[in-house]
TORLUM-619624 format. One line per 2 residues: number of its first residue (from 1); their letters; for each residue x, y, z of C-alpha. Coordinates in Angstrom, 3 decimals. Example, Ala and Ser with C-alpha at 12.3 -4.5 7.8 and 13.67 -1.06 7.14 Angstrom:
2
1 = AS = 12.300:-4.500:7.800 | 13.670:-1.060:7.140
//
This chain:
267
1 = MD = 0.000:0.000:0.000 | 1.568:3.352:-1.071
3 = MH = 1.504:6.600:0.890 | -1.597:7.914:-0.895
5 = QR = -3.557:4.739:-0.144 | -2.492:4.765:3.514
7 = HF = -3.592:8.396:3.853 | -6.980:7.581:2.284
9 = AR = -7.443:4.598:4.601 | -6.681:6.722:7.689
11 = RA = -9.169:9.380:6.594 | -11.837:6.756:5.990
13 = LC = -11.226:5.193:9.413 | -11.397:8.568:11.155
15 = AL = -14.635:9.390:9.344 | -16.144:6.029:10.419
17 = LA = -15.126:6.524:14.070 | -16.551:10.050:14.062
19 = FL = -19.831:8.761:12.631 | -20.076:6.023:15.231
21 = AA = -19.323:8.438:18.058 | -21.955:10.884:16.803
23 = EG = -24.475:8.065:16.411 | -23.839:6.860:19.934
25 = TG = -24.146:10.400:21.349 | -27.378:10.967:19.452
27 = RA = -28.902:7.735:20.758 | -27.828:8.541:24.302
29 = AE = -29.432:11.979:24.048 | -32.669:10.390:22.867
31 = GG = -32.690:7.855:25.725 | -32.258:5.031:23.218
33 = PA = -30.270:1.777:23.381 | -27.060:3.501:24.526
35 = NA = -28.658:4.323:27.887 | -31.317:1.611:28.147
37 = QD = -31.350:-0.745:31.118 | -33.046:-4.074:30.474
39 = VI = -34.425:-5.026:33.870 | -35.411:-8.689:33.907
41 = IF = -38.469:-9.769:35.894 | -39.043:-13.468:36.586
43 = AA = -42.788:-13.692:37.301 | -45.305:-16.492:37.773
45 = AS = -47.354:-17.129:34.625 | -50.606:-16.068:36.298
47 = LR = -49.220:-12.522:36.653 | -48.864:-11.939:32.914
49 = EA = -51.855:-9.641:32.343 | -51.427:-7.537:35.483
51 = CT = -47.670:-7.068:35.143 | -47.995:-6.223:31.454
53 = EL = -50.527:-3.489:32.191 | -48.294:-2.032:34.918
55 = QR = -45.174:-2.053:32.734 | -45.653:1.242:30.921
57 = PF = -46.323:3.436:33.996 | -43.158:2.141:35.667
59 = EE = -41.042:2.681:32.568 | -42.403:6.202:32.122
61 = AH = -41.461:6.996:35.721 | -37.956:5.563:35.160
63 = PG = -36.605:6.896:31.837 | -34.110:4.580:30.183
65 = VH = -35.495:1.474:31.929 | -37.080:-1.329:29.921
67 = LR = -38.772:-4.198:31.752 | -38.267:-7.624:30.227
69 = FN = -40.521:-10.369:31.569 | -39.968:-14.089:31.841
71 = FA = -43.380:-15.575:32.626 | -43.368:-19.275:33.531
73 = GS = -44.181:-21.725:36.303 | -42.620:-20.600:39.576
75 = QE = -40.690:-23.843:39.947 | -39.230:-23.376:36.457
77 = LR = -38.198:-19.810:37.252 | -36.517:-20.891:40.484
79 = TQ = -34.616:-23.601:38.615 | -33.434:-21.042:36.065
81 = LE = -32.169:-18.815:38.875 | -30.332:-21.750:40.424
83 = QG = -28.663:-22.401:37.079 | -27.369:-18.836:36.892
85 = AP = -29.934:-17.137:34.652 | -29.719:-13.334:35.047
87 = AD = -32.700:-11.672:36.713 | -33.466:-8.637:38.844
89 = VF = -36.760:-9.592:40.518 | -38.432:-12.937:41.254
91 = IS = -42.191:-13.142:41.880 | -43.530:-16.569:42.823
93 = AD = -47.096:-17.888:42.914 | -46.377:-19.624:46.211
95 = ER = -44.145:-19.237:49.228 | -42.658:-22.694:48.783
97 = QM = -40.673:-21.793:45.650 | -39.590:-18.454:47.085
99 = DE = -38.437:-20.116:50.313 | -36.348:-22.569:48.290
101 = AA = -34.778:-19.668:46.410 | -34.046:-17.934:49.720
103 = KA = -32.440:-21.073:51.189 | -30.164:-21.179:48.136
105 = GL = -29.123:-17.569:48.770 | -30.641:-16.376:45.496
107 = VG = -32.992:-13.650:46.756 | -33.194:-10.964:49.374
109 = GQ = -36.017:-10.095:51.747 | -39.519:-11.097:50.665
111 = VL = -42.533:-8.813:50.259 | -46.038:-10.208:49.750
113 = LA = -47.530:-8.928:46.500 | -51.021:-10.412:46.347
115 = SN = -53.196:-13.423:47.031 | -55.313:-15.652:44.816
117 = SP = -57.679:-18.599:45.019 | -58.098:-21.718:42.886
119 = VV = -61.328:-22.209:40.936 | -62.623:-24.805:38.507
121 = VV = -63.171:-23.580:34.943 | -65.068:-25.304:32.161
123 = PR = -65.424:-24.386:28.471 | -68.188:-21.918:27.686
125 = SN = -70.308:-24.751:26.251 | -69.678:-26.839:29.387
127 = PG = -69.648:-30.206:27.548 | -69.210:-32.110:30.794
129 = GL = -72.273:-30.491:32.369 | -70.300:-29.632:35.514
131 = ER = -72.217:-27.327:37.863 | -70.826:-28.175:41.293
133 = FV = -67.321:-28.856:42.556 | -68.470:-32.022:44.323
135 = DL = -69.349:-33.482:40.910 | -65.797:-33.051:39.587
137 = PK = -65.186:-36.847:39.467 | -67.933:-37.106:36.828
139 = VK = -66.083:-35.159:34.114 | -64.320:-37.191:31.429
141 = RL = -61.299:-34.944:30.791 | -59.679:-32.918:33.573
143 = VI = -56.500:-30.842:33.251 | -54.473:-29.709:36.278
145 = GT = -50.960:-28.485:37.029 | -48.077:-30.775:37.863
147 = KE = -47.408:-31.233:41.567 | -44.214:-29.164:41.263
149 = VP = -45.970:-26.035:39.934 | -47.861:-23.925:42.511
151 = IG = -51.328:-24.397:40.991 | -50.738:-28.152:40.973
153 = HY = -49.643:-28.070:44.613 | -52.703:-26.038:45.577
155 = TV = -54.904:-28.477:43.642 | -53.615:-31.367:45.735
157 = LV = -54.316:-29.415:48.935 | -57.876:-28.686:47.762
159 = LD = -58.529:-32.318:46.846 | -57.152:-33.531:50.174
161 = KA = -59.396:-31.137:52.113 | -62.389:-32.224:50.039
163 = TA = -61.546:-35.884:50.547 | -61.605:-35.424:54.315
165 = VL = -65.246:-34.309:54.056 | -66.618:-36.002:50.929
167 = GG = -65.075:-39.431:51.341 | -61.741:-41.182:51.306
169 = DF = -61.720:-41.846:47.572 | -62.699:-38.371:46.309
171 = RA = -59.162:-37.356:45.337 | -58.536:-40.723:43.670
173 = RV = -61.750:-40.452:41.642 | -60.850:-36.931:40.516
175 = EA = -57.274:-37.813:39.597 | -58.523:-40.777:37.581
177 = KV = -60.058:-38.242:35.179 | -56.833:-36.261:34.680
179 = VS = -55.754:-36.360:31.028 | -52.932:-33.820:31.282
181 = RE = -50.725:-32.202:33.912 | -49.305:-28.860:32.794
183 = LN = -46.150:-26.959:33.786 | -47.928:-23.657:34.369
185 = VK = -51.443:-22.403:34.972 | -51.782:-20.651:31.602
187 = QV = -51.335:-24.001:29.864 | -54.145:-25.452:31.984
189 = LA = -56.385:-22.536:31.053 | -55.518:-22.811:27.360
191 = KV = -56.548:-26.467:27.225 | -59.953:-25.612:28.663
193 = VL = -60.478:-22.611:26.381 | -59.562:-24.715:23.336
195 = GE = -62.012:-27.431:24.348 | -59.287:-30.005:24.944
197 = AD = -60.576:-30.566:28.471 | -63.982:-30.623:30.138
199 = AG = -62.606:-28.848:33.213 | -59.424:-27.475:34.712
201 = IV = -58.269:-25.963:37.984 | -56.733:-22.497:37.682
203 = YA = -56.609:-19.266:39.687 | -59.532:-16.863:39.971
205 = SD = -57.415:-14.251:38.175 | -56.914:-16.597:35.217
207 = AR = -60.638:-17.260:34.996 | -61.243:-13.512:34.882
209 = SA = -58.640:-13.021:32.159 | -60.399:-15.650:30.018
211 = GA = -63.655:-13.713:30.182 | -66.553:-15.311:28.328
213 = DV = -64.384:-18.145:27.023 | -64.920:-20.095:30.254
215 = RV = -67.455:-20.634:32.978 | -66.432:-20.741:36.631
217 = VP = -67.406:-23.476:39.064 | -66.442:-22.180:42.533
219 = IP = -64.582:-24.324:45.012 | -66.396:-24.227:48.379
221 = AE = -64.520:-22.198:50.988 | -64.256:-25.202:53.305
223 = FN = -62.158:-27.000:50.663 | -60.274:-24.083:49.177
225 = VV = -56.869:-22.598:49.963 | -55.311:-19.148:49.592
227 = AH = -52.358:-18.692:47.272 | -49.794:-16.122:48.409
229 = YP = -47.481:-14.346:45.938 | -44.160:-13.264:47.471
231 = MA = -41.672:-11.100:45.540 | -38.024:-10.322:46.147
233 = TV = -35.023:-8.763:44.478 | -32.410:-11.223:43.219
235 = RR = -29.130:-10.995:45.140 | -27.004:-10.869:41.993
237 = AP = -29.421:-8.486:40.253 | -27.665:-6.530:37.463
239 = HP = -29.763:-3.466:38.408 | -30.381:-3.677:42.176
241 = EV = -31.650:-0.121:42.634 | -34.222:-0.405:39.849
243 = AS = -35.182:-3.880:41.072 | -35.872:-2.501:44.540
245 = AY = -37.874:0.367:43.043 | -39.970:-2.095:41.033
247 = VQ = -40.810:-4.169:44.114 | -41.858:-0.987:45.935
249 = YL = -43.922:0.064:42.927 | -45.863:-3.215:42.867
251 = AS = -46.615:-2.791:46.566 | -47.988:0.740:46.022
253 = PA = -51.731:1.475:46.306 | -52.033:2.204:42.568
255 = AQ = -50.460:-1.112:41.574 | -52.473:-3.001:44.183
257 = AA = -55.664:-1.524:42.729 | -54.635:-2.832:39.311
259 = FA = -54.037:-6.322:40.685 | -57.482:-6.240:42.278
261 = RF = -59.032:-5.450:38.876 | -57.383:-8.585:37.514
263 = GF = -58.947:-10.769:40.184 | -56.148:-10.903:42.761
265 = GP = -56.765:-10.493:46.474 | -54.783:-8.312:48.893
267 = P = -51.399:-9.532:50.185
//
């Protein structure tokens, strides 16, 4: 390469570097990718609608912050944390998964976010003709959560309480009609909405989110349980200050009112 070519190459390189620097400055001034913080929220699948609605107000109050959600079964989220997946906040659909995460040193102090209650849902057409919880053993196709996922764990507790009153074989008769055990509550709901099951056990908030696509068969209070949703910042959170602010935001009266609209109970 002669002197003229080397000079041209240096000028071209300088021009490229100047362009990149200007581009980066312009993006930073606009609050674009150069300044953005992707704050990762691990949240139970049943929180999808509520957390999505509350995303924009939080981001508007924290310029440069973008919330990224990982919605899944709480047990799956805890496993991902144990395997080193990056996250800032963990919100579980039961205290059991959060306690396991705390024992492993993965999360900080817990704050209760909300409560929920299991219900039975059937397709809008109600092909199984289910009207009462006590008749659940009569349906042909029942979908529930796996025992590891919170809704599956709560389902077992409900069936055990019902068995103590309705007869020693009630749980066995119900479980004999199970055609699928799902890894999160949204998958249970989807099977019912699509008509792939005659009934399923989900949370009251999920039944509300489905609207007219399902009918609700209440679980009597004497058999039912209360689901508690704890939340905590992750100890190795990439953005600990924003994570803490998000937890405080979800505990605020405005956010709690939003959760109530989606069918959740108070903490």
